[in-house]
N, C-alpha and C positions, 0 to 999 in steps of 0.2 A: 539608472537607479542603483543605489549602493546594494552590495550583496546582503548585508544584514537586514535591510528593509525588505528585499525580495523573500528572504527566508522567513521573516516574520509574517508577511502576507500569506505565503503558502501554508505556514503553520496555522494561522488563524482560519483560513479557508478550509483546511483539512479538519480542524476541530469543529467548526460549524457544520460541515458536511456530515461528519460522523455523529454529531448530536442530532441532526435532522433525520438521519437514517436509523437512529437507535430505536429498537423495539423493546420496551421495558416491561418486565413482569416482576412485580414486587416479590421479594423473598425467593426468587428463582434465578440466580445468576447464570446458571448453565443454559436455561431456556432463553434468557435474554441474549446471551452471546450467540447461540445458534440461530435464533430468529433474526437477529441483526445481520449476521453474516449472510444468511439466505436472502434476506431482503436486499442487501447491497449487491449481491451477485445477480439478483433478478432485475434490478434497475440498471446495472452497468451497461448492458447492450444498447439501451436507449440513449444513454449519455455518450457512449462511444460513437454511436451512429450520428448524433448531432455534432459531436466533435469532428468527425470525418467531413461532414458537410461544411462546417465552418472553415476547416483547414483547406478544403478544396476551393471554397469561395475566395478565401484570402489569397491562395496561390494563383487563382485565375486572375484576380484583379490587380495584385501587386507583382506577381511573378516571383515572390520570395517565399521561402519555407519558414514557418513559424518556429521560434526557439522552443526548446523543451519546457522551460519554465512558463512560457505563455500558454502552451498547450495544457499544462497542468492547471494553470489558473482558469482556462476556459472549461476544462473538465469539471473542476470543483465548483465553479460558479453555475454551470449547467446542472450539476448534480443537486446543488442547493435549491435551484428553481424547481426542478422536477420533484424533489422531496417536498417542497412547499405545496405543490398541487396534489401530490399523493396524500399528504397530511390533511389538506382540506377535504379531499374525497373521503378519507377514512373518518374524519371528525364529523362531517355532515352526514355520513352514512348514505351516500348517494347510491342508489341501485336502479338498474334499468328495469 
């Protein structure tokens, strides 16, 4: 894959991931930034854990280590999926 295409895909995935993780408060940019950063830091361990499992599974099956750009794409894609389910949870206000 050409370098510019890889960069475009990573940029697009990063943008979508940050938009999915955005916690917006109207007319309160500081609260929006702080809440978004806290949310992204709280979900990062789950995404990193799933990334470690995927990486170890690929390493066991193929015997090769994944490249850094592929790991970044897995991280961002997993983050988007997790953010989607967190968004559904918050939107539907599911409580136990």
